[in-house]
N, CA, C and O atoms as a MOPAC input file, in Angstrom:
PM7 MOZYME 1SCF
protein

 N     72.17700 1   104.19900 1   110.07700 1
 C     73.00100 1   103.82500 1   108.93400 1
 C     72.09800 1   103.67800 1   107.71200 1
 O     71.03700 1   103.05800 1   107.79200 1
 N     72.51100 1   104.23700 1   106.60100 1
 C     71.70500 1   104.18500 1   105.38300 1
 C     72.09700 1   102.98600 1   104.51100 1
 O     73.18300 1   102.42300 1   104.64700 1
 N     71.18800 1   102.62000 1   103.62200 1
 C     71.43300 1   101.48600 1   102.73000 1
 C     72.56600 1   101.81000 1   101.76200 1
 O     72.70200 1   102.94100 1   101.29700 1
 N     73.35400 1   100.81600 1   101.47700 1
 C     74.45600 1   100.98000 1   100.53100 1
 C     74.04600 1   100.35700 1    99.20200 1
 O     73.93600 1    99.13600 1    99.08200 1
 N     73.82500 1   101.19400 1    98.22600 1
 C     73.42500 1   100.71700 1    96.90800 1
 C     74.48700 1   101.17300 1    95.90700 1
 O     74.42000 1   102.27700 1    95.36700 1
 N     75.45300 1   100.31200 1    95.67700 1
 C     76.58200 1   100.66300 1    94.82500 1
 C     76.42900 1   100.06700 1    93.42900 1
 O     75.78400 1    99.03200 1    93.26100 1
 N     77.01700 1   100.71500 1    92.43300 1
 C     76.88700 1   100.24200 1    91.04700 1
 C     77.46800 1    98.84400 1    90.81900 1
 O     77.00600 1    98.13100 1    89.92900 1
 N     78.45700 1    98.44500 1    91.59100 1
 C     79.09100 1    97.13900 1    91.39200 1
 C     78.50000 1    96.03300 1    92.27000 1
 O     79.08400 1    94.95700 1    92.39200 1
 N     77.35900 1    96.29600 1    92.87300 1
 C     76.74400 1    95.33300 1    93.78900 1
 C     76.55200 1    93.96000 1    93.13000 1
 O     76.91400 1    92.93800 1    93.71400 1
 N     75.98900 1    93.93300 1    91.93100 1
 C     75.73400 1    92.66200 1    91.23800 1
 C     77.04300 1    91.94200 1    90.92900 1
 O     77.14500 1    90.72800 1    91.10300 1
 N     78.04500 1    92.69500 1    90.47100 1
 C     79.35000 1    92.11000 1    90.15800 1
 C     79.99100 1    91.51700 1    91.41900 1
 O     80.57500 1    90.43500 1    91.37300 1
 N     79.87800 1    92.22800 1    92.53500 1
 C     80.45500 1    91.75600 1    93.80000 1
 C     79.75000 1    90.47800 1    94.25000 1
 O     80.40300 1    89.52000 1    94.66400 1
 N     78.44100 1    90.46400 1    94.17100 1
 C     77.68300 1    89.27400 1    94.58200 1
 C     78.04300 1    88.08500 1    93.69000 1
 O     78.21000 1    86.97300 1    94.19200 1
 N     78.16300 1    88.29700 1    92.38400 1
 C     78.54600 1    87.21100 1    91.48000 1
 C     79.94000 1    86.68300 1    91.80400 1
 O     80.16600 1    85.47300 1    91.81500 1
 N     80.87300 1    87.59600 1    92.06700 1
 C     82.23000 1    87.17000 1    92.42200 1
 C     82.24400 1    86.40900 1    93.73700 1
 O     82.98600 1    85.43900 1    93.89100 1
 N     81.42200 1    86.85000 1    94.68900 1
 C     81.33000 1    86.13700 1    95.97200 1
 C     80.82200 1    84.71600 1    95.75300 1
 O     81.34600 1    83.77100 1    96.34300 1
 N     79.81600 1    84.56200 1    94.91800 1
 C     79.27200 1    83.22600 1    94.64900 1
 C     80.33800 1    82.31500 1    94.04900 1
 O     80.44700 1    81.14800 1    94.42800 1
 N     81.12200 1    82.84500 1    93.11400 1
 C     82.19000 1    82.03700 1    92.51400 1
 C     83.26800 1    81.70000 1    93.54000 1
 O     83.75200 1    80.56900 1    93.58500 1
 N     83.64200 1    82.66800 1    94.35800 1
 C     84.68000 1    82.43500 1    95.37000 1
 C     84.21500 1    81.39600 1    96.38700 1
 O     84.99900 1    80.54700 1    96.81100 1
 N     82.96300 1    81.46200 1    96.77100 1
 C     82.41700 1    80.47500 1    97.70700 1
 C     82.43500 1    79.09600 1    97.06100 1
 O     82.75400 1    78.10700 1    97.72100 1
 N     82.09800 1    79.02000 1    95.78900 1
 C     82.16600 1    77.74700 1    95.06800 1
 C     83.57500 1    77.18000 1    95.05300 1
 O     83.77000 1    75.97700 1    95.22800 1
 N     84.56000 1    78.05100 1    94.84400 1
 C     85.95600 1    77.60000 1    94.86100 1
 C     86.36900 1    77.14100 1    96.25600 1
 O     87.10600 1    76.16500 1    96.39300 1
 N     85.90600 1    77.83100 1    97.28300 1
 C     86.21600 1    77.43000 1    98.66000 1
 C     85.60800 1    76.06000 1    98.96500 1
 O     86.23300 1    75.22700 1    99.62100 1
 N     84.40400 1    75.83900 1    98.48900 1
 C     83.77200 1    74.52700 1    98.65600 1
 C     84.56800 1    73.44600 1    97.92100 1
 O     84.68100 1    72.31700 1    98.39900 1
 N     85.11700 1    73.79800 1    96.75800 1
 C     85.93600 1    72.84000 1    96.00200 1
 C     87.18800 1    72.47900 1    96.79100 1
 O     87.61500 1    71.32500 1    96.77300 1
 N     87.77700 1    73.44100 1    97.47600 1
 C     88.94900 1    73.15200 1    98.31700 1
 C     88.56200 1    72.18000 1    99.42200 1
 O     89.30000 1    71.24000 1    99.71600 1
 N     87.42300 1    72.40400 1   100.02100 1
 C     86.92500 1    71.50900 1   101.07800 1
 C     86.76400 1    70.08000 1   100.54600 1
 O     87.15100 1    69.11200 1   101.20100 1
 N     86.18400 1    69.97000 1    99.34300 1
 C     86.01000 1    68.64400 1    98.73200 1
 C     87.36700 1    67.99800 1    98.44300 1
 O     87.56200 1    66.80500 1    98.67900 1
 N     88.30200 1    68.80600 1    97.92800 1
 C     89.63800 1    68.27900 1    97.62100 1
 C     90.28600 1    67.70500 1    98.87100 1
 O     90.90400 1    66.64100 1    98.82900 1
 N     90.14200 1    68.41400 1    99.97800 1
 C     90.71500 1    67.93400 1   101.23200 1
 C     90.03400 1    66.64400 1   101.67800 1
 O     90.69800 1    65.69900 1   102.10400 1
 N     88.69800 1    66.60800 1   101.57800 1
 C     87.94900 1    65.42000 1   101.97700 1
 C     88.30900 1    64.21500 1   101.11800 1
 O     88.29700 1    63.07900 1   101.59000 1
 N     88.63000 1    64.47400 1    99.85200 1
 C     88.97200 1    63.40000 1    98.91500 1
 C     90.44800 1    63.02800 1    98.96600 1
 O     90.87600 1    62.10900 1    98.26800 1
 N     91.22400 1    63.72400 1    99.77700 1
 C     92.64200 1    63.40800 1    99.91200 1
 C     93.48400 1    63.81100 1    98.71700 1
 O     94.46400 1    63.14100 1    98.39400 1
 N     93.11400 1    64.89600 1    98.05900 1
 C     93.88400 1    65.36800 1    96.89900 1
 C     95.28600 1    65.81000 1    97.32400 1
 O     95.54500 1    66.06800 1    98.50000 1
 N     96.16800 1    65.88800 1    96.35200 1
 C     97.54600 1    66.28700 1    96.57100 1
 C     97.60900 1    67.66200 1    97.23000 1
 O     96.88300 1    68.57500 1    96.83800 1
 N     98.47700 1    67.80800 1    98.23200 1
 C     98.60600 1    69.07400 1    98.97400 1
 C     98.95600 1    70.24200 1    98.06100 1
 O     98.46200 1    71.35200 1    98.25500 1
 N     99.80500 1    69.99800 1    97.06700 1
 C    100.18600 1    71.07800 1    96.15000 1
 C     98.97600 1    71.60600 1    95.39500 1
 O     98.82800 1    72.81600 1    95.22300 1
 N     98.11300 1    70.70700 1    94.94500 1
 C     96.89500 1    71.11700 1    94.24200 1
 C     95.97800 1    71.91600 1    95.16200 1
 O     95.38500 1    72.91300 1    94.75100 1
 N     95.86900 1    71.46400 1    96.42000 1
 C     95.02700 1    72.15500 1    97.39300 1
 C     95.56600 1    73.55900 1    97.64500 1
 O     94.80100 1    74.52200 1    97.68600 1
 N     96.87300 1    73.67700 1    97.81200 1
 C     97.47400 1    74.98700 1    98.06500 1
 C     97.25600 1    75.94500 1    96.89400 1
 O     97.01600 1    77.13400 1    97.10200 1
 N     97.33700 1    75.44100 1    95.68600 1
 C     97.09800 1    76.27800 1    94.50900 1
 C     95.65500 1    76.77800 1    94.51300 1
 O     95.40200 1    77.94200 1    94.20400 1
 N     94.71900 1    75.91500 1    94.85900 1
 C     93.31100 1    76.32100 1    94.92300 1
 C     93.07900 1    77.32500 1    96.05000 1
 O     92.31000 1    78.27300 1    95.88900 1
 N     93.73600 1    77.12200 1    97.18100 1
 C     93.61000 1    78.07000 1    98.29300 1
 C     94.13200 1    79.44200 1    97.86200 1
 O     93.53000 1    80.46700 1    98.18500 1
 N     95.23800 1    79.45900 1    97.14100 1
 C     95.78600 1    80.72100 1    96.64300 1
 C     94.78400 1    81.41200 1    95.72600 1
 O     94.63700 1    82.63300 1    95.77100 1
 N     94.10300 1    80.64300 1    94.90300 1
 C     93.10000 1    81.21200 1    94.00000 1
 C     91.92900 1    81.80200 1    94.79200 1
 O     91.40900 1    82.85900 1    94.43700 1
 N     91.51800 1    81.12100 1    95.85700 1
 C     90.41900 1    81.61500 1    96.69200 1
 C     90.84100 1    82.90900 1    97.39200 1
 O     90.07000 1    83.86900 1    97.44200 1
 N     92.05200 1    82.93600 1    97.92900 1
 C     92.55300 1    84.15000 1    98.58700 1
 C     92.58000 1    85.31700 1    97.60500 1
 O     92.16700 1    86.42800 1    97.93900 1
 N     93.06000 1    85.06300 1    96.41000 1
 C     93.12600 1    86.09800 1    95.38700 1
 C     91.72600 1    86.60100 1    95.03400 1
 O     91.51400 1    87.80300 1    94.87300 1
 N     90.78600 1    85.68700 1    94.91600 1
 C     89.41200 1    86.07100 1    94.58500 1
 C     88.83700 1    86.98500 1    95.66600 1
 O     88.22000 1    88.00400 1    95.35300 1
 N     89.03700 1    86.62700 1    96.93300 1
 C     88.51000 1    87.45600 1    98.01600 1
 C     89.23500 1    88.79700 1    98.09700 1
 O     88.61400 1    89.81700 1    98.39700 1
 N     90.54000 1    88.80600 1    97.83500 1
 C     91.26300 1    90.08200 1    97.81600 1
 C     90.71500 1    91.00500 1    96.72500 1
 O     90.55700 1    92.20600 1    96.94500 1
 N     90.42800 1    90.44600 1    95.56200 1
 C     89.87500 1    91.24500 1    94.46200 1
 C     88.47000 1    91.74900 1    94.78600 1
 O     88.10400 1    92.86200 1    94.40900 1
 N     87.69200 1    90.93600 1    95.47700 1
 C     86.36100 1    91.37100 1    95.91400 1
 C     86.51600 1    92.53300 1    96.89800 1
 O     85.79000 1    93.52500 1    96.81900 1
 N     87.46100 1    92.40100 1    97.81900 1
 C     87.70300 1    93.46600 1    98.78700 1
 C     88.10600 1    94.76500 1    98.11100 1
 O     87.65500 1    95.83900 1    98.51000 1
 N     88.95300 1    94.67600 1    97.08600 1
 C     89.35600 1    95.88400 1    96.36100 1
 C     88.15700 1    96.54600 1    95.68900 1
 O     88.03100 1    97.77000 1    95.69600 1
 N     87.28400 1    95.73400 1    95.11100 1
 C     86.10800 1    96.27700 1    94.43300 1
 C     85.17100 1    96.96300 1    95.44100 1
 O     84.64100 1    98.03900 1    95.16300 1
 N     84.97300 1    96.34500 1    96.59900 1
 C     84.13600 1    96.95300 1    97.63600 1
 C     84.76700 1    98.26500 1    98.10600 1
 O     84.06700 1    99.26100 1    98.29000 1
 N     86.07900 1    98.26700 1    98.29900 1
 C     86.77000 1    99.47900 1    98.73900 1
 C     86.64700 1   100.60200 1    97.71100 1
 O     86.38900 1   101.75200 1    98.06700 1
 N     86.83100 1   100.26300 1    96.43700 1
 C     86.69600 1   101.27300 1    95.38200 1
 C     85.29300 1   101.87000 1    95.37400 1
 O     85.13200 1   103.08700 1    95.28200 1
 N     84.27400 1   101.01000 1    95.47000 1
 C     82.90100 1   101.50100 1    95.52400 1
 C     82.70300 1   102.40800 1    96.72800 1
 O     82.07300 1   103.46200 1    96.63700 1
 N     83.25100 1   101.97700 1    97.85800 1
 C     83.08300 1   102.74900 1    99.08800 1
 C     83.71400 1   104.13200 1    98.95100 1
 O     83.12100 1   105.13600 1    99.34600 1
 N     84.89700 1   104.17400 1    98.39700 1
 C     85.58400 1   105.45700 1    98.23300 1
 C     84.82400 1   106.35200 1    97.25300 1
 O     84.61800 1   107.53600 1    97.51900 1
 N     84.40700 1   105.78100 1    96.11700 1
 C     83.74200 1   106.58600 1    95.08100 1
 C     82.37100 1   107.09500 1    95.50400 1
 O     81.90000 1   108.10700 1    94.98600 1
 N     81.73000 1   106.40900 1    96.43600 1
 C     80.37300 1   106.79100 1    96.79800 1
 C     80.28200 1   107.29900 1    98.23500 1
 O     79.98300 1   108.47200 1    98.46000 1
 N     80.53200 1   106.44000 1    99.18900 1
 C     80.35100 1   106.81700 1   100.59100 1
 C     81.34900 1   107.87500 1   101.04500 1
 O     80.97800 1   108.82700 1   101.73100 1
 N     82.59900 1   107.71400 1   100.66800 1
 C     83.62400 1   108.64400 1   101.13800 1
 C     83.46000 1   110.00600 1   100.46400 1
 O     83.58700 1   111.03700 1   101.12400 1
 N     83.18300 1   110.02200 1    99.17800 1
 C     82.94700 1   111.29800 1    98.48900 1
 C     81.78300 1   112.02600 1    99.15800 1
 O     81.86000 1   113.22600 1    99.42000 1
 N     80.71300 1   111.29600 1    99.42900 1
 C     79.54000 1   111.89100 1   100.08800 1
 C     79.90500 1   112.37600 1   101.50200 1
 O     79.47300 1   113.45100 1   101.91900 1
 N     80.69000 1   111.59000 1   102.22800 1
 C     81.08900 1   111.97200 1   103.58700 1
 C     81.92000 1   113.24800 1   103.58600 1
 O     81.73000 1   114.11700 1   104.43700 1
 N     82.83800 1   113.36000 1   102.63500 1
 C     83.66800 1   114.56500 1   102.53200 1
 C     82.79400 1   115.77300 1   102.20000 1
 O     82.95400 1   116.84700 1   102.78000 1
 N     81.87100 1   115.58200 1   101.26000 1
 C     80.96700 1   116.68300 1   100.89300 1
 C     80.12800 1   117.14600 1   102.07900 1
 O     79.80900 1   118.32900 1   102.19800 1
 N     79.77000 1   116.19600 1   102.96400 1
 C     78.92400 1   116.50500 1   104.12100 1
 C     79.72700 1   116.71700 1   105.39900 1
 O     79.16400 1   116.88600 1   106.48000 1
 N     81.06100 1   116.70500 1   105.25700 1
 C     81.93900 1   116.87500 1   106.42100 1
 C     81.62300 1   115.85800 1   107.52000 1
 O     81.55500 1   116.20900 1   108.69700 1
 N     81.43200 1   114.59800 1   107.12700 1
 C     81.07300 1   113.51900 1   108.05000 1
 C     82.32700 1   112.75800 1   108.46100 1
 O     82.74800 1   111.82400 1   107.77900 1
 N     82.91000 1   113.15800 1   109.56300 1
 C     84.15300 1   112.55800 1   110.04400 1
 C     83.95300 1   111.10000 1   110.47200 1
 O     84.87900 1   110.29600 1   110.36700 1
 N     82.77000 1   110.75800 1   110.94800 1
 C     82.50200 1   109.39800 1   111.41800 1
 C     82.71800 1   108.36100 1   110.30200 1
 O     83.30500 1   107.30600 1   110.54300 1
 N     82.25400 1   108.65300 1   109.11100 1
 C     82.42300 1   107.73300 1   107.97700 1
 C     83.91000 1   107.57100 1   107.65400 1
 O     84.36800 1   106.46800 1   107.35300 1
 N     84.64300 1   108.65200 1   107.71700 1
 C     86.08600 1   108.58900 1   107.45200 1
 C     86.79900 1   107.77700 1   108.52400 1
 O     87.71800 1   107.02000 1   108.21200 1
 N     86.39300 1   107.92200 1   109.78200 1
 C     86.97600 1   107.14500 1   110.87600 1
 C     86.67500 1   105.65700 1   110.70100 1
 O     87.53400 1   104.81100 1   110.94700 1
 N     85.45200 1   105.34600 1   110.27500 1
 C     85.07700 1   103.94400 1   110.03500 1
 C     85.89200 1   103.34000 1   108.89600 1
 O     86.27300 1   102.17100 1   108.95800 1
 N     86.16000 1   104.13100 1   107.85400 1
 C     86.99600 1   103.65100 1   106.75500 1
 C     88.39300 1   103.33200 1   107.26700 1
 O     88.95400 1   102.28800 1   106.93600 1
 N     88.94800 1   104.21600 1   108.06200 1
 C     90.27500 1   104.00000 1   108.62800 1
 C     90.31600 1   102.70100 1   109.43300 1
 O     91.25700 1   101.91700 1   109.30200 1
 N     89.31200 1   102.47500 1   110.25400 1
 C     89.21900 1   101.25100 1   111.06400 1
 C     89.08900 1   100.01300 1   110.17000 1
 O     89.73800 1    98.99400 1   110.40900 1
 N     88.25000 1   100.11300 1   109.14700 1
 C     88.04800 1    98.98100 1   108.23900 1
 C     89.32200 1    98.63400 1   107.49300 1
 O     89.63800 1    97.45500 1   107.32800 1
 N     90.06000 1    99.64000 1   107.03700 1
 C     91.33200 1    99.39300 1   106.32800 1
 C     92.33600 1    98.71700 1   107.26600 1
 O     93.04100 1    97.79400 1   106.85700 1
 N     92.40100 1    99.16600 1   108.50100 1
 C     93.31100 1    98.55000 1   109.48400 1
 C     92.98700 1    97.05800 1   109.63700 1
 O     93.89800 1    96.23000 1   109.65600 1
 N     91.72600 1    96.71400 1   109.74200 1
 C     91.32500 1    95.31500 1   109.91100 1
 C     91.52400 1    94.52000 1   108.62700 1
 O     91.91400 1    93.35300 1   108.67600 1
 N     91.26300 1    95.13600 1   107.48700 1
 C     91.38400 1    94.45600 1   106.20000 1
 C     92.82800 1    94.10200 1   105.87500 1
 O     93.10400 1    93.04100 1   105.31600 1
 N     93.74300 1    94.99200 1   106.22500 1
 C     95.16100 1    94.79500 1   105.86400 1
 C     95.87500 1    93.86300 1   106.83100 1
 O     96.92400 1    93.32300 1   106.48000 1
 N     95.35800 1    93.65200 1   108.01900 1
 C     96.01000 1    92.77800 1   109.02200 1
 C     96.44100 1    91.46700 1   108.46700 1
 O     96.99700 1    90.64300 1   109.19300 1

């Protein structure tokens, strides 16, 4: 397997750091006994953040790895994408 060096790598890592920070905030809110409605709103924000990160990773993958796989007739990469999408959408 080759290294994946995508143009949005820095953006993805920054978004992950923010999403992890928000997840930690949810944990603190629960520990502090915050209102359930507030906690649910924060959880929704964390889910949305991770979904957006997933979309960005998928776009990078399609624009780089999949284009390269098609050019090289690499069916294995396409099969792995299919498997990853199945797991991601579950």
